[in-house]
C-alpha positions as CSV (number, residue, x, y, z in Angstrom):
1,M,74.9,-23.8,59.2
2,V,72.5,-25.6,56.8
3,K,73.7,-28.1,54.2
4,H,71.4,-28.4,51.2
5,I,71.8,-31.3,48.8
6,V,69.8,-31.9,45.7
7,A,70.2,-34.8,43.2
8,W,68.5,-35.2,39.7
9,K,68.1,-37.9,37.2
10,F,67.6,-36.7,33.6
11,K,65.7,-38.2,30.8
12,D,67.6,-39.4,27.8
13,F,65.9,-36.7,25.7
14,A,63.9,-33.7,26.8
15,E,63.2,-30.1,25.6
16,S,64.4,-31.0,22.1
17,A,67.9,-32.0,23.4
18,D,69.8,-35.0,24.5
19,K,70.7,-35.8,28.1
20,Q,74.3,-34.7,27.9
21,H,73.3,-31.3,26.5
22,N,70.7,-30.8,29.2
23,L,73.1,-31.8,31.9
24,L,75.7,-29.3,30.8
25,K,73.1,-26.6,30.5
26,A,71.6,-27.3,33.9
27,K,75.1,-27.4,35.5
28,A,76.0,-24.0,33.9
29,L,72.7,-22.4,35.0
30,L,73.3,-23.6,38.6
31,D,76.9,-22.6,38.6
32,S,75.9,-19.1,37.4
33,L,74.1,-18.5,40.7
34,V,77.3,-18.1,42.6
35,G,78.0,-14.4,43.1
36,K,74.4,-13.5,42.3
37,I,72.9,-14.6,45.5
38,A,74.5,-13.4,48.7
39,E,73.2,-16.1,50.9
40,I,75.2,-18.8,49.2
41,Q,78.3,-19.7,51.3
42,T,79.3,-22.9,49.5
43,F,78.0,-24.2,46.2
44,E,79.2,-27.2,44.2
45,T,77.7,-29.0,41.3
46,G,78.9,-32.4,40.0
47,L,78.1,-34.7,37.1
48,D,77.9,-38.4,37.5
49,V,81.1,-40.2,36.5
50,S,80.2,-43.7,37.6
51,Q,76.9,-44.0,35.7
52,G,75.7,-46.8,38.0
53,D,72.1,-47.8,38.3
54,Q,71.7,-46.2,41.7
55,S,73.6,-42.9,40.8
56,F,72.1,-39.6,39.9
57,D,73.1,-37.5,36.9
58,L,73.6,-34.1,38.6
59,V,74.1,-33.2,42.2
60,L,74.1,-29.9,44.0
61,Y,75.8,-29.4,47.4
62,S,75.4,-26.1,49.0
63,E,75.7,-24.4,52.4
64,F,73.8,-21.5,54.0
65,A,74.2,-19.8,57.3
66,S,70.7,-20.6,58.4
67,R,67.3,-22.0,57.3
68,E,66.2,-18.4,56.7
69,A,69.2,-17.9,54.4
70,L,68.2,-21.1,52.5
71,A,64.7,-19.9,52.2
72,S,65.8,-16.5,50.9
73,Y,68.0,-18.3,48.3
74,Q,65.1,-20.4,47.2
75,K,62.9,-17.3,46.7
76,H,65.6,-15.3,45.0
77,E,64.6,-14.2,41.5
78,E,67.9,-15.6,40.0
79,H,67.1,-19.0,41.6
80,M,63.6,-18.8,40.3
81,R,64.9,-18.2,36.7
82,V,66.9,-21.4,36.9
83,F,64.1,-23.6,38.3
84,W,60.9,-22.1,37.0
């Protein structure tokens, strides 16, 4: 099993929208990948509730059967739509 964790900090304003709007949009896009990419075994997103100086705004925790499954997920067209 491979655990894949990604954390992001967002700008206060980007893409003509405020941080909260962009956070919710990004979370929804990530969450939409579940069920579209077979390699995903576990997939959780979370928004920062502590808002401390050292915390991140959005975190993704996911699990895959192998490194190959993770690589396949990362190359999947649905994943590419979210990130590129």
